C-alpha positions in Angstrom: 76.0 61.2 14.3 79.7 61.2 15.5 79.9 64.0 18.1 83.6 64.9 17.3 82.9 65.2 13.6 79.9 67.5 14.3 82.0 69.6 16.6 84.8 70.0 14.0 82.2 71.0 11.4 80.6 73.6 13.7 84.0 75.0 14.7 85.1 75.7 11.1 83.7 79.2 10.9 86.0 80.1 13.8 89.0 78.8 11.7 87.8 80.8 8.7 87.7 84.0 10.9 91.2 83.4 12.1 92.4 82.8 8.5 90.9 86.1 7.3 92.4 87.9 10.3 95.9 86.7 9.6 96.1 86.4 5.8 95.3 88.6 2.9 91.8 88.0 1.5 92.9 85.9 -1.4 94.9 83.4 0.6 92.3 83.4 3.4 89.6 82.5 0.9 91.6 79.8 -0.8 92.7 78.1 2.5 89.3 78.4 4.0 87.7 76.3 1.2 90.7 74.1 0.3 91.5 73.1 3.9 87.9 72.7 4.7 87.4 70.4 1.7 90.5 68.3 2.6 90.1 68.1 6.4 86.4 68.4 7.4 84.5 65.1 8.0 82.6 63.7 5.0 79.0 62.7 4.9 78.1 64.4 8.2 75.5 67.2 7.8 73.9 69.7 10.1 70.1 69.5 9.5 68.1 72.6 10.2 64.4 73.3 9.5 63.7 74.5 5.9 67.5 74.9 5.2 69.3 72.2 3.3 71.8 70.1 5.1 75.1 71.9 5.8 78.1 69.8 5.1 81.9 70.2 4.5 81.2 71.7 1.0 78.9 74.4 2.3 80.1 75.5 5.8 83.5 76.8 4.6 81.9 78.7 1.7 79.2 80.2 3.9 81.8 81.3 6.6 84.1 82.8 3.9 81.1 84.6 2.3 80.3 86.2 5.7 83.9 87.4 6.0 84.1 88.7 2.4 80.8 90.5 2.1 80.3 91.7 5.7 83.6 91.9 7.6 86.5 92.7 5.3 84.6 94.5 2.5 86.4 97.8 3.3 89.8 96.1 2.8 88.9 94.9 -0.7 89.6 98.0 -2.7 90.0 96.4 -6.1 86.8 95.2 -7.7 86.5 92.7 -10.6 85.1 93.6 -14.0 81.4 93.0 -14.6 80.4 89.3 -15.2 78.5 90.0 -18.3 74.9 89.5 -19.3 75.3 85.8 -20.3 76.8 84.8 -17.0 74.1 86.8 -15.1 71.5 85.0 -17.1 73.0 81.6 -16.2 73.0 82.5 -12.6 69.4 83.5 -12.8 68.6 80.1 -14.4 70.4 78.3 -11.6 68.3 80.1 -9.0 64.9 79.8 -10.9 65.0 76.2 -12.1 64.9 74.5 -8.6 61.7 76.3 -7.8 60.3 75.5 -11.3 61.2 71.8 -10.7 59.3 71.8 -7.3 56.2 73.5 -8.7 56.0 71.0 -11.6 56.4 67.9 -9.4 53.5 68.1 -6.9 52.4 64.5 -7.4 53.6 61.6 -5.2 55.1 58.5 -6.9 53.9 55.1 -5.6 55.6 52.0 -7.0 54.9 48.9 -5.0 56.3 49.3 -1.5 58.2 52.4 -2.6 56.7 55.8 -1.9 58.3 59.1 -3.1 56.4 62.2 -2.0 55.6 65.2 -4.2 57.4 68.5 -3.9 56.0 71.8 -2.6 57.0 75.5 -2.4 59.1 75.0 0.8 61.2 72.3 -0.8 61.7 74.5 -3.9 62.9 77.3 -1.7 65.3 74.9 0.1 66.6 73.8 -3.2 67.2 77.4 -4.3 69.3 77.9 -1.1 71.1 74.7 -1.8 71.9 75.8 -5.3 73.1 79.1 -4.1 75.4 77.6 -1.5 76.9 75.3 -4.2 77.6 78.2 -6.5 78.9 80.5 -3.7 82.6 79.5 -4.2 82.2 80.6 -7.9 81.1 84.0 -6.8 83.8 84.3 -4.2 86.5 83.2 -6.6 85.3 85.8 -9.1 85.3 88.5 -6.5 88.7 87.9 -5.0 90.7 85.7 -7.4 90.0 87.6 -10.6 93.6 88.7 -11.2 97.0 87.1 -11.9 98.0 87.0 -8.3 94.8 85.2 -7.4 95.4 82.5 -10.0 99.0 82.1 -8.9 98.1 81.9 -5.2 95.4 79.3 -6.0 97.8 77.0 -7.9 100.5 77.2 -5.2 98.0 76.6 -2.4 96.7 73.6 -4.3 100.1 72.1 -4.7 101.1 72.8 -1.1 97.8 71.4 0.2 98.0 68.2 -1.7 101.7 67.8 -0.8 100.7 67.8 2.8 97.8 65.5 2.0 100.1 62.9 0.5 101.3 62.0 4.0 97.9 60.5 5.1 97.5 59.2 1.5 100.7 57.2 1.7 99.8 55.9 5.2 96.5 54.6 3.8 98.2 53.1 0.7 100.4 51.0 3.1 98.0 50.3 6.0 94.5 50.5 4.3 92.1 53.5 4.4 91.5 54.0 8.1 92.3 57.6 8.8 88.7 58.8 8.8 87.9 56.0 11.3 90.8 56.9 13.5 90.0 60.6 13.6 86.2 60.8 13.2 85.1 57.3 14.2 83.4 56.1 11.1 84.1 55.0 7.5 82.5 57.2 4.9 82.0 54.8 2.0 82.0 51.1 0.8 85.4 49.7 1.7 85.5 47.5 -1.4 85.8 50.7 -3.5 89.2 51.4 -1.9 90.7 48.1 -3.2 92.2 48.1 -6.7 94.9 46.2 -8.6 95.9 44.2 -5.6 96.3 47.1 -3.2 94.5 50.0 -1.6 93.4 53.4 -2.8 93.6 56.4 -0.4 90.4 58.1 0.6 91.5 60.1 3.7 88.6 62.6 4.5 87.0 62.7 1.1 83.8 61.0 -0.1 85.5 58.5 -2.5 89.0 57.5 -3.7 88.1 59.0 -7.1 87.9 62.4 -5.4 91.4 62.0 -4.0 92.7 60.9 -7.4 91.1 64.0 -9.1 92.6 66.5 -6.7 96.0 64.8 -6.9 95.8 65.0 -10.7 95.0 68.7 -10.6 97.8 69.4 -8.2 100.1 67.5 -10.5 99.2 69.8 -13.4 99.6 72.9 -11.3 103.0 71.7 -10.1 104.1 71.2 -13.8 103.0 74.8 -14.6 105.0 76.1 -11.6 108.1 74.2 -12.6 107.7 75.4 -16.2 107.6 79.1 -15.0 110.4 78.6 -12.4 112.6 75.7 -13.3 114.3 75.1 -10.0 115.2 71.6 -8.8 112.7 71.8 -6.0 109.8 72.6 -8.3 110.7 69.8 -10.7 111.0 67.3 -7.9 107.6 68.3 -6.6 106.0 67.8 -10.0 107.6 64.4 -10.4 106.6 63.4 -6.9 103.0 64.4 -7.5 103.0 62.4 -10.7 104.0 59.3 -8.8 101.2 60.0 -6.3 98.7 60.1 -9.2 99.8 56.7 -10.3 99.6 55.4 -6.8 96.0 56.5 -6.5 95.1 53.7 -8.9 92.4 55.6 -10.7 92.4 54.9 -14.5 90.4 58.1 -15.2 92.7 60.4 -13.3 95.7 58.8 -14.8 94.4 59.1 -18.4 93.5 62.8 -17.8 97.0 63.4 -16.4 98.5 61.7 -19.5 96.4 63.9 -21.8 97.0 67.2 -20.0 100.5 67.0 -18.6 102.4 67.2 -22.0 100.3 70.3 -22.9 101.1 72.0 -19.6 104.8 71.2 -20.1 105.2 72.0 -23.8 102.3 73.8 -25.4 101.7 77.5 -25.8 99.0 78.9 -23.5 96.6 79.5 -26.4 97.0 75.8 -27.4 96.4 74.7 -23.9 93.1 76.7 -23.8 92.1 75.3 -27.2 92.6 71.8 -25.9 90.5 72.7 -22.8 87.8 74.0 -25.1 87.6 70.8 -27.0 87.6 68.6 -23.9 85.0 70.7 -22.2 82.8 70.8 -25.3 82.9 67.0 -25.5 82.0 66.7 -21.8 79.1 69.1 -22.2 77.9 67.4 -25.4 78.2 63.9 -24.1 74.5 63.4 -23.3 73.6 64.2 -26.9 76.6 62.4 -28.5 75.9 59.1 -26.6 72.5 58.8 -28.4 74.2 59.0 -31.9 76.3 56.6 -33.8 79.3 59.0 -33.4 79.9 57.6 -29.9 81.3 54.1 -30.2 80.1 53.0 -26.8 80.6 49.3 -27.5 84.1 49.9 -28.8 85.0 51.8 -25.7 83.7 48.9 -23.5 85.6 46.4 -25.6 88.8 48.5 -25.2 88.3 48.7 -21.4 87.7 44.9 -21.3 91.0 44.3 -23.1 92.8 46.5 -20.5 91.1 45.2 -17.4 88.0 42.9 -17.4 87.0 44.3 -14.0 87.1 47.9 -15.2 85.4 46.9 -18.5 82.5 45.3 -16.6 82.2 48.4 -14.4 82.0 50.7 -17.4 79.4 48.4 -19.1 77.3 48.5 -15.9 77.5 52.3 -15.8 76.4 52.6 -19.5 73.5 50.3 -18.9 72.3 52.4 -16.0 72.7 55.6 -18.0 70.3 54.2 -20.6 67.6 53.5 -18.0 68.1 56.8 -16.3 68.1 58.9 -19.5 64.8 57.2 -20.5 63.4 58.1 -17.1 64.6 61.7 -17.3 63.0 62.2 -20.7 59.6 61.5 -19.2 59.9 65.0 -17.6 62.6 66.6 -19.8 62.2 70.4 -19.1 62.5 70.7 -15.3 63.2 67.1 -14.2 61.8 65.0 -11.4 63.1 66.8 -8.4 64.2 65.4 -5.0 63.6 62.2 -3.1 65.1 60.0 -5.8 62.0 60.6 -8.0 64.2 60.3 -11.1 65.6 56.9 -10.1 64.3 53.3 -10.4 63.4 51.2 -7.3 62.4 47.6 -7.0 58.6 47.6 -6.3 58.9 44.5 -4.1 61.8 45.3 -1.7 62.2 49.1 -2.3 65.9 48.9 -3.2 67.4 51.1 -5.9 67.7 49.2 -9.2 69.6 51.8 -11.3 72.6 53.5 -9.8 73.4 57.1 -11.0 77.2 57.8 -11.2 77.8 60.7 -13.6 76.9 64.2 -12.5 75.2 64.9 -15.9 72.7 62.0 -15.6 72.0 63.0 -12.0 71.3 66.6 -13.0 69.3 65.9 -16.1 67.0 63.6 -14.1 66.7 65.9 -11.1 66.6 69.3 -12.8 65.8 68.6 -16.4 67.4 70.1 -19.5 66.9 73.6 -18.2 68.7 72.9 -15.0 71.4 70.9 -16.8 72.2 73.8 -19.2 72.2 76.4 -16.4 74.5 74.3 -14.3 77.0 73.0 -16.8 77.2 76.2 -19.0 78.2 78.1 -15.9 81.2 75.8 -15.6 81.9 75.8 -19.3 81.7 79.6 -19.9 85.0 80.5 -18.2 87.0 78.3 -20.6 85.4 79.8 -23.7 85.7 83.3 -22.3 89.4 82.8 -21.8 89.8 81.3 -25.3 88.4 84.5 -26.8 90.9 86.7 -25.1 94.1 84.6 -25.3 96.8 86.4 -27.4 98.1 84.7 -30.5 101.7 84.4 -31.6 104.9 83.0 -30.2 106.3 86.2 -28.6 107.1 86.5 -24.9 103.8 88.2 -24.1 101.8 85.3 -25.6 103.8 82.9 -23.5 104.1 84.8 -20.2 104.0 82.9 -16.9 100.6 84.5 -16.1 99.1 83.0 -19.3 100.7 79.6 -18.6 99.0 79.6 -15.2 95.6 80.5 -16.7 96.0 77.9 -19.5 96.8 75.3 -16.9 93.7 76.3 -14.9 91.6 76.0 -18.0 92.9 72.5 -18.6 92.3 71.5 -14.9 88.7 72.7 -15.1 88.2 70.9 -18.5 89.6 67.7 -17.0 87.2 68.1 -14.0 84.3 68.5 -16.5 85.4 65.4 -18.4 85.4 63.5 -15.1 81.7 64.4 -14.6 80.8 62.0 -17.4 81.4 58.9 -15.2 81.5 60.5 -11.7 79.8 63.2 -9.7 83.0 65.1 -8.8 81.8 68.7 -8.7 83.5 70.1 -5.6 83.8 73.6 -4.1 87.3 73.7 -5.6 85.7 73.2 -9.1 83.5 76.3 -8.6 86.3 78.4 -7.0 88.6 77.7 -9.9 85.8 78.5 -12.4 85.2 81.8 -10.8 88.8 82.8 -10.8 89.2 81.7 -14.4 86.1 83.8 -15.5 87.4 86.8 -13.6 90.8 86.7 -15.3 89.1 86.2 -18.7 86.9 89.3 -18.2 89.9 91.2 -16.9 91.8 90.5 -20.1 88.8 91.2 -22.3 88.1 94.6 -20.7 91.8 95.5 -20.4 91.4 96.1 -16.7 94.8 96.8 -15.0 96.0 93.9 -12.8 96.0 95.4 -9.3 96.3 92.0 -7.6 100.0 92.0 -7.0 101.2 91.1 -3.6 102.7 94.5 -2.6 99.3 96.3 -3.2 97.5 93.6 -1.2 99.9 93.9 1.6 99.3 97.6 2.0 95.7 97.2 3.1 96.6 94.6 5.8 97.1 95.5 9.4 100.7 95.5 10.6 99.9 92.9 13.2 97.0 91.0 12.1 95.0 89.2 14.9 91.6 87.9 15.7 90.7 91.4 17.0 90.7 92.8 13.5 87.6 90.9 12.5 85.5 91.2 15.7 
């Protein structure tokens, strides 16, 4: 394990403490998770007994949770509205299903030279903790970013963070993806995945170029919303610049998502934006069922991809073939899935190599956690969009098209596009959960007619005059 990468990962809680000592809680939370996601070393994990491996997705969330729930709790006067019975039920399902999966998979799997051990109570408990750490940004986002100011700060931080990130992205586009090697001493993925259309795709400190393209696309949508609410030359130029960056990322999926969502963010009313998000998210959630029916023209989609790019068409065809095999495997244990150790995958019985590669988050989750785990996981991401749709005002008046609703509609579209990306890719990130929590909090605030107390002046009143590290120790 690279020593410098491990030291950076271990030191991030100190960075989080400094952020919470010098910024208001909303900004400190956002930058703790956003900067950690963008800058911390990928792949590297801290392995502890019983506990799941701690990586760049979990360390910032855990450190921020300590600050929010144990250190600055007295400074957080405003509390969000109740989550509601349905969301509480989904949270319970997410914490119960990993243990149920472990208890229903005690048998080892032996296939030629390949041996996959059975699961026990300790592994079930570890999976429960892993699930909790993955969902932690959702809970933090709901607690602190549940008002209009939280949504605005999130979108501006995302744009600013990705703007800074475009500097190493452009360097990698010109000189090849080497920044993670220069900084941390290793390359985090297969280098061939960074080559597309006769050039390079940036990867920087993320797991895959597709992750970079996704966050660039979301920042592009956020920049359009900011420019729509405040039509200054600077904001318009930032939106155009980020649109060019999305093109340079050379990811067909992110580019198509931007082409679908950008006109809506620019021109549509907020309620129409949320309606489009509902339709996209529903399609993404229903994809496992739709792909087994004649309503999903899979061969036609492959033929269309072949006509655009034979290389991309063959890649799509390979993914669909793997999905067929993995779905058949998942349906052998449909309720709670197969569990850990690659038990839901296929391996060659002679050389032990993986013979079916899982790409989409949905097929990974159905195989590992079953239908119950899939529903609990994906409905928790889907619910904020539907909750916002129920409370969006109708009409064409100024109140129905206020800047706050434009921001929330854009966030709903961003989350929906992320869910759509989960069909071919496993791109659930801490930013996905943080955004979902903020969106649900704002939806519940509007439904319960809770006064918005998240404006900057009220937040500033509870901050020390001269914030410093001594305020959190």
